[in-house]
C-alpha positions as CSV (number, residue, x, y, z in Angstrom):
1,X,46.4,-55.3,-74.7
2,X,49.7,-53.8,-75.8
3,X,50.6,-50.8,-73.6
4,X,52.7,-47.9,-75.4
5,X,55.0,-46.2,-73.2
6,X,53.9,-42.9,-71.4
7,X,56.0,-40.0,-72.6
8,X,57.5,-38.5,-69.4
9,X,58.7,-35.4,-71.4
10,X,55.2,-34.5,-72.3
11,X,53.9,-35.4,-68.8
12,X,51.5,-37.9,-70.2
13,X,48.7,-39.7,-68.5
14,X,46.3,-42.5,-69.5
15,X,42.8,-41.9,-69.3
16,X,39.6,-43.9,-69.9
17,X,36.4,-43.0,-71.8
18,X,33.5,-45.3,-71.3
19,X,31.3,-45.5,-74.4
20,X,27.5,-45.2,-74.2
21,X,25.4,-48.3,-73.4
22,X,23.9,-49.9,-76.6
23,X,20.5,-49.4,-74.9
24,X,20.8,-45.7,-75.0
25,X,18.0,-44.1,-72.9
26,X,16.1,-47.4,-73.0
27,X,18.4,-49.0,-70.5
28,X,16.3,-52.1,-68.9
29,X,15.8,-52.4,-65.2
30,X,17.9,-55.6,-65.1
31,X,20.3,-56.6,-62.3
32,X,23.8,-55.7,-62.8
33,X,24.9,-59.7,-62.7
34,X,22.4,-60.4,-65.5
35,X,23.5,-57.5,-67.6
36,X,27.3,-58.6,-67.4
37,X,26.2,-62.0,-68.9
38,X,24.7,-60.3,-72.1
39,X,27.1,-60.8,-74.8
40,X,25.5,-58.0,-76.6
41,X,26.3,-55.5,-74.0
42,X,29.9,-55.6,-73.1
43,X,30.9,-52.6,-71.5
44,X,33.0,-50.4,-74.3
45,X,35.9,-48.2,-73.5
46,X,38.8,-46.3,-75.1
47,X,42.0,-45.8,-73.4
48,X,44.0,-43.1,-74.7
49,X,47.2,-40.9,-73.9
50,X,46.6,-37.2,-72.8
51,X,49.3,-34.5,-71.6
52,X,49.1,-32.5,-68.4
53,X,50.9,-30.0,-70.5
54,X,47.7,-29.2,-72.4
55,X,46.0,-26.8,-70.0
56,X,43.4,-24.7,-71.5
57,X,44.1,-20.9,-71.3
58,X,41.5,-19.1,-69.3
59,X,42.7,-16.0,-71.1
60,X,43.7,-16.8,-75.0
61,X,44.9,-13.3,-75.3
62,X,47.5,-13.5,-72.7
63,X,48.1,-17.3,-72.8
64,X,47.8,-17.4,-69.1
65,X,46.1,-20.7,-67.5
66,X,44.2,-20.3,-64.2
67,X,42.1,-22.9,-62.7
68,X,38.6,-23.3,-64.2
69,X,35.9,-23.3,-61.6
70,X,33.9,-26.9,-62.1
71,X,30.3,-27.1,-61.7
72,X,28.9,-29.4,-59.0
73,X,28.8,-32.8,-60.6
74,X,25.4,-34.6,-60.7
75,X,25.7,-38.4,-59.8
76,X,22.1,-39.4,-59.7
77,X,20.8,-42.0,-62.3
78,X,19.3,-39.9,-64.9
79,X,19.2,-41.1,-68.6
80,X,17.9,-37.7,-69.6
81,X,21.3,-36.1,-68.9
82,X,23.7,-35.2,-71.8
83,X,25.0,-37.9,-73.9
84,X,28.5,-39.1,-73.8
85,X,30.7,-37.2,-76.4
86,X,29.1,-33.7,-75.6
87,X,32.0,-31.8,-74.1
88,X,32.1,-30.5,-70.7
89,X,34.2,-27.3,-69.7
90,X,37.5,-28.5,-68.6
91,X,40.8,-27.3,-67.6
92,X,42.7,-29.0,-70.4
93,X,42.4,-28.7,-74.5
94,X,41.1,-32.5,-74.0
95,X,38.7,-32.1,-71.4
96,X,38.9,-33.1,-67.7
97,X,39.2,-36.2,-65.7
98,X,37.9,-38.1,-62.6
99,X,39.8,-40.4,-60.4
100,X,38.3,-43.7,-59.3
101,X,38.7,-45.3,-55.8
102,X,37.6,-48.9,-55.8
103,X,38.5,-52.4,-54.4
104,X,40.2,-54.8,-56.8
105,X,38.5,-57.8,-55.2
106,X,39.3,-61.4,-56.1
107,X,41.7,-61.7,-59.1
108,X,40.0,-65.0,-60.1
109,X,36.7,-63.3,-60.5
110,X,36.9,-61.4,-63.9
111,X,34.5,-60.1,-66.6
112,X,35.2,-59.1,-70.4
113,X,35.1,-55.8,-71.4
114,X,36.1,-54.1,-74.9
115,X,39.1,-51.9,-74.5
116,X,40.2,-50.1,-77.8
117,X,38.2,-52.6,-79.6
118,X,39.8,-55.6,-78.1
119,X,38.2,-58.0,-75.7
120,X,39.9,-57.8,-72.3
121,X,39.3,-59.3,-68.7
122,X,39.0,-56.9,-65.7
123,X,38.0,-57.5,-62.3
124,X,34.3,-58.2,-61.6
125,X,34.1,-55.3,-59.3
126,X,35.8,-52.7,-61.7
127,X,33.3,-54.1,-64.4
128,X,30.5,-53.3,-62.3
129,X,31.8,-50.0,-61.5
130,X,32.4,-49.2,-65.4
131,X,28.8,-50.4,-66.0
132,X,27.1,-48.2,-63.6
133,X,29.5,-45.0,-64.4
134,X,28.7,-45.1,-68.1
135,X,25.1,-43.9,-67.2
136,X,26.2,-41.1,-65.0
137,X,25.9,-37.7,-65.9
138,X,29.6,-36.6,-65.6
139,X,31.0,-39.6,-67.9
140,X,27.9,-39.1,-70.2
141,X,29.0,-35.3,-70.8
142,X,32.5,-36.3,-71.6
143,X,34.7,-36.6,-68.3
144,X,37.5,-39.2,-68.6
145,X,38.6,-41.5,-65.8
146,X,41.7,-42.5,-64.3
147,X,41.7,-46.1,-63.1
148,X,45.0,-47.7,-61.6
149,X,44.3,-51.1,-63.2
150,X,43.9,-49.7,-66.7
151,X,45.9,-46.6,-66.6
152,X,49.0,-48.1,-65.5
153,X,50.8,-50.9,-67.4
154,X,50.4,-53.3,-64.3
155,X,53.0,-55.8,-66.2
156,X,55.5,-53.2,-66.2
157,X,57.0,-52.8,-62.7
158,X,59.0,-49.7,-63.7
159,X,56.1,-47.9,-64.8
160,X,54.3,-49.0,-61.8
161,X,56.7,-47.7,-59.5
162,X,56.9,-44.2,-61.7
163,X,53.2,-43.9,-61.4
164,X,52.8,-44.5,-57.8
165,X,55.1,-41.7,-57.0
166,X,52.4,-39.7,-59.2
167,X,49.4,-40.8,-57.4
168,X,49.3,-37.8,-55.1
169,X,49.2,-35.3,-58.2
170,X,46.7,-37.8,-60.0
171,X,44.3,-37.7,-57.3
172,X,44.6,-34.2,-55.9
173,X,44.4,-32.7,-59.5
174,X,41.5,-34.6,-60.4
175,X,38.3,-32.7,-61.1
176,X,36.8,-35.2,-58.3
177,X,37.6,-38.5,-56.8
178,X,34.7,-41.0,-57.3
179,X,34.5,-43.8,-54.7
180,X,32.9,-47.2,-55.8
181,X,31.7,-49.1,-52.9
182,X,30.2,-51.8,-55.1
183,X,27.0,-52.9,-56.6
184,X,23.8,-52.8,-54.7
185,X,23.4,-55.5,-51.8
186,X,22.5,-56.2,-48.5
187,X,19.6,-53.3,-48.6
188,X,22.3,-50.8,-49.4
189,X,19.6,-48.4,-50.9
190,X,18.2,-48.2,-47.6
191,X,21.6,-47.2,-46.0
192,X,22.4,-44.7,-48.7
193,X,18.9,-43.1,-48.1
194,X,19.6,-43.0,-44.3
195,X,22.9,-41.1,-44.9
196,X,21.0,-38.5,-46.8
197,X,18.5,-38.2,-44.1
198,X,21.0,-38.0,-41.1
199,X,23.4,-35.5,-43.2
200,X,20.2,-33.4,-44.0
201,X,19.3,-33.3,-40.2
202,X,22.7,-32.1,-39.2
203,X,23.0,-29.5,-42.0
204,X,19.6,-27.8,-40.9
205,X,20.6,-28.2,-37.1
206,X,17.7,-30.6,-36.5
207,X,20.0,-33.5,-35.5
208,X,19.0,-33.4,-31.8
209,X,15.5,-33.3,-32.5
210,X,15.8,-36.3,-34.8
211,X,17.5,-38.1,-32.2
212,X,14.8,-37.6,-29.7
213,X,12.3,-38.7,-32.0
214,X,14.3,-41.9,-32.6
215,X,14.2,-42.5,-29.0
216,X,10.4,-42.5,-28.9
217,X,10.0,-44.2,-32.3
218,X,12.8,-46.4,-32.9
219,X,11.6,-47.3,-36.5
220,X,10.8,-43.7,-37.7
221,X,13.4,-44.2,-40.5
222,X,12.3,-47.4,-41.7
223,X,13.2,-50.9,-40.3
224,X,16.3,-52.3,-41.5
225,X,17.9,-48.9,-42.4
226,X,20.5,-49.1,-39.8
227,X,21.5,-52.5,-40.5
228,X,21.8,-51.5,-44.0
229,X,24.0,-48.5,-43.0
230,X,26.3,-50.9,-40.9
231,X,26.8,-53.0,-43.9
232,X,27.8,-50.1,-46.2
233,X,30.6,-49.2,-43.8
234,X,31.6,-52.8,-43.1
235,X,32.3,-53.6,-46.9
236,X,35.7,-54.7,-47.7
237,X,36.5,-51.5,-49.6
238,X,37.1,-49.7,-46.3
239,X,39.9,-52.0,-45.4
240,X,41.9,-51.4,-48.5
241,X,45.2,-49.8,-48.1
242,X,45.3,-47.7,-51.2
243,X,42.1,-45.9,-50.3
244,X,43.4,-44.0,-47.5
245,X,45.3,-41.6,-49.9
246,X,42.8,-41.8,-52.4
247,X,40.0,-40.5,-50.2
248,X,42.3,-38.3,-48.2
249,X,43.2,-36.3,-51.5
250,X,39.5,-36.3,-52.8
251,X,38.2,-33.9,-50.3
252,X,34.7,-33.1,-48.8
253,X,32.7,-33.3,-52.2
254,X,34.2,-36.7,-53.2
255,X,31.3,-38.9,-54.7
256,X,30.7,-42.1,-53.0
257,X,28.6,-44.4,-55.2
258,X,26.9,-47.8,-54.1
259,X,25.0,-49.2,-57.0
260,X,22.9,-46.5,-58.4
261,X,23.1,-44.4,-55.2
262,X,25.4,-41.7,-54.4
263,X,26.1,-39.5,-51.6
264,X,29.2,-37.1,-51.0
265,X,32.1,-37.7,-48.3
266,X,30.8,-34.7,-46.3
267,X,27.3,-36.6,-46.2
268,X,28.7,-39.6,-45.1
269,X,31.1,-38.1,-42.3
270,X,27.9,-35.9,-41.1
271,X,25.7,-39.0,-40.9
272,X,28.5,-41.4,-39.2
273,X,30.0,-38.9,-37.0
274,X,28.3,-35.4,-36.7
275,X,24.9,-37.0,-36.1
276,X,26.4,-39.6,-33.3
277,X,28.1,-36.6,-31.7
278,X,24.8,-36.0,-29.6
279,X,22.9,-39.4,-30.3
280,X,25.5,-41.9,-30.0
281,X,23.2,-43.9,-27.5
282,X,20.3,-44.2,-29.9
283,X,22.4,-44.7,-33.0
284,X,24.3,-47.8,-31.7
285,X,21.4,-49.0,-29.8
286,X,19.4,-49.2,-33.2
287,X,22.5,-50.7,-35.1
288,X,22.9,-53.4,-32.4
289,X,19.1,-54.2,-32.4
290,X,18.7,-54.6,-36.1
291,X,22.1,-56.5,-36.6
292,X,21.1,-59.0,-33.8
293,X,18.1,-59.6,-35.4
294,X,19.8,-61.4,-38.2
295,X,22.7,-62.6,-36.4
296,X,25.1,-60.5,-37.4
297,X,27.8,-59.0,-35.1
298,X,27.6,-55.4,-34.2
299,X,29.1,-52.7,-36.2
300,X,31.1,-49.7,-35.1
301,X,30.7,-48.2,-38.6
302,X,34.2,-47.8,-39.1
303,X,34.3,-44.4,-37.3
304,X,37.7,-44.3,-36.2
305,X,39.0,-44.7,-40.0
306,X,36.4,-42.1,-41.1
307,X,37.3,-39.6,-38.5
308,X,41.0,-39.7,-39.4
309,X,40.6,-39.8,-43.1
310,X,38.3,-36.6,-42.5
311,X,41.2,-35.0,-40.7
312,X,43.5,-36.0,-43.5
313,X,41.6,-33.6,-45.7
314,X,42.7,-30.8,-43.7
315,X,46.5,-32.0,-43.6
316,X,46.3,-32.3,-47.4
317,X,45.0,-28.9,-47.5
318,X,47.6,-27.3,-45.5
319,X,45.2,-26.4,-42.9
320,X,46.4,-28.9,-40.1
321,X,49.6,-30.6,-38.8
322,X,50.6,-34.1,-40.5
323,X,49.1,-37.1,-38.4
324,X,51.7,-39.4,-39.4
325,X,51.4,-42.0,-36.5
326,X,47.6,-42.1,-37.2
327,X,48.2,-42.8,-40.9
328,X,51.0,-45.4,-40.2
329,X,48.7,-47.3,-38.0
330,X,45.6,-47.1,-40.5
331,X,47.9,-48.3,-42.9
332,X,49.4,-51.1,-40.9
333,X,45.8,-52.4,-40.3
334,X,44.7,-52.2,-43.9
335,X,45.0,-54.9,-46.7
336,X,47.4,-54.8,-49.7
337,X,48.4,-57.5,-52.2
338,X,52.0,-56.5,-52.2
339,X,53.4,-55.8,-48.7
340,X,55.6,-53.1,-50.2
341,X,52.7,-51.0,-50.6
342,X,52.5,-50.7,-46.8
343,X,55.2,-47.8,-47.7
344,X,54.3,-46.9,-51.3
345,X,50.5,-46.7,-50.7
346,X,51.0,-43.9,-48.1
347,X,53.3,-41.9,-50.1
348,X,50.5,-39.7,-51.6
349,X,50.0,-38.3,-48.1
350,X,53.6,-37.6,-47.3
351,X,55.5,-34.5,-47.7
352,X,57.7,-34.1,-50.8
353,X,60.9,-34.0,-48.6
354,X,60.3,-37.5,-47.9
355,X,58.7,-38.7,-51.0
356,X,61.7,-37.5,-53.3
357,X,64.3,-39.6,-51.3
358,X,61.8,-43.0,-52.0
359,X,62.5,-44.9,-55.0
360,X,59.5,-47.1,-55.6
361,X,61.0,-50.4,-56.4
362,X,58.9,-53.6,-56.4
363,X,61.9,-55.7,-56.7
364,X,63.2,-54.5,-53.6
365,X,63.5,-56.5,-50.5
366,X,60.8,-55.8,-48.2
367,X,62.8,-55.1,-45.1
368,X,64.9,-52.6,-47.3
369,X,61.7,-50.8,-48.4
370,X,60.5,-50.1,-44.7
371,X,63.9,-49.0,-43.3
372,X,64.7,-46.8,-46.5
373,X,61.3,-45.1,-45.6
374,X,62.3,-44.9,-42.0
375,X,65.7,-43.2,-42.8
376,X,64.0,-41.0,-45.4
377,X,61.5,-39.7,-42.7
378,X,64.2,-38.9,-40.4
379,X,66.8,-37.2,-43.0
380,X,64.1,-35.0,-44.1
381,X,64.2,-33.4,-40.8
382,X,61.1,-34.7,-39.1
383,X,60.9,-34.4,-35.6
384,X,60.9,-37.5,-33.3
385,X,57.6,-39.3,-33.0
386,X,55.5,-38.9,-30.1
387,X,53.6,-42.0,-28.9
388,X,51.2,-42.0,-26.4
389,X,52.5,-38.7,-25.1
390,X,56.1,-39.8,-24.7
391,X,58.7,-38.1,-26.4
392,X,60.8,-40.3,-28.7
393,X,64.5,-39.8,-30.1
394,X,65.4,-40.4,-33.9
395,X,66.4,-43.7,-33.0
396,X,63.1,-44.6,-31.3
397,X,61.3,-42.9,-34.2
398,X,62.9,-45.4,-36.6
399,X,61.8,-48.3,-34.7
400,X,58.4,-47.0,-34.3
401,X,58.1,-46.3,-38.3
402,X,59.4,-49.7,-39.2
403,X,57.1,-51.7,-36.8
404,X,54.1,-49.5,-37.7
405,X,54.5,-50.9,-41.2
406,X,55.7,-54.4,-40.8
407,X,53.4,-55.3,-37.9
408,X,56.2,-57.5,-36.2
409,X,56.8,-59.2,-39.6
410,X,60.6,-58.1,-39.8
411,X,61.2,-59.3,-36.1
412,X,63.7,-57.5,-33.7
413,X,66.6,-55.5,-35.5
414,X,69.9,-53.9,-34.1
415,X,69.6,-50.5,-34.0
416,X,73.1,-48.6,-34.6
417,X,73.9,-45.5,-32.3
418,X,73.3,-43.0,-35.5
419,X,69.6,-44.4,-35.8
420,X,70.2,-46.9,-38.8
421,X,69.1,-50.5,-38.8
422,X,72.3,-52.2,-39.0
423,X,73.2,-53.5,-42.4
424,X,70.1,-52.2,-44.1
425,X,70.7,-48.6,-44.9
């Protein structure tokens, strides 16, 4: 597909509309893998340019624009919901948009879609997401989607760099962030149901009572449910670097989809963390028991990552101090195709005083990318970092930052007395 350049002066963005399934409301209950092989049922999409400047005036007489309160989005699998093309209330003259967070997956595993009438290969996981999303009420009612693999011309490194610096705005300003964990697998339906049950117990202050009941009747919530939950939290999506800022900018009402099932971020956090506050013993006892039954390694439910991402919601809303060290560590332990993204993939969570100094350049030397970020952090007036309670100087801050990003890739560097990596800044 040939991309037309974005009009920067007009503050343009590319957004995807997914066309309705040819089956309409008679969508057959066929496994996603089989549907994707049906040559008559390629997912059809339109990718068009829209402008952020076309804000919808709330008061036409004054011309002033104010945020329009968005209705709660229904992510249930309901074919009776409004058909695509029926416009939903939006903040812009063209409607509104959602931002997708997902895992690219193996680049060699692709499927075809129709994009602007042309056949195009996309990642297998993305095609599965599009196939499910087209039947969800928000998409059927007209919400558009921002998806990095399609909304950015990935062959244009300059545009990639420009769009990476807009990621904070794109995800923060989206009507909602939507997480796609992947198709239904490994009894994931049971796991998603368990999340609903545990979160509801927390919301109604019945979590302690439910924990006591589970101690007496371990299979109360269904055999295999805890193993299914652990498999959901052990999916490779959670190890992806880019999801850190995408989830952090999404907030508590972020929708999390796994196959046809959906929960919110708040429900996931309640199930994984809040319920475990008083029930850690029985929670992990049941997980250990059910995973060992099938020879699986035990699971920690990625709780540390979930907790830090939840805390980052407060940071991004200005209600908590930055947790720079935590996010650097999470980034260091996360996976990315391009090691430069150990920096670029975290910029969306950084203050503008730091981001404004960073040029996103995918042709830059790796060590230069790391050390330039370290300099930007210090020049922005950030205080020396604290590591395990020990105060650090600016020089030590730079050492820490570079080591957190590079994970010892760069080796030992000589530090000059001004806090600069010699020959690199």
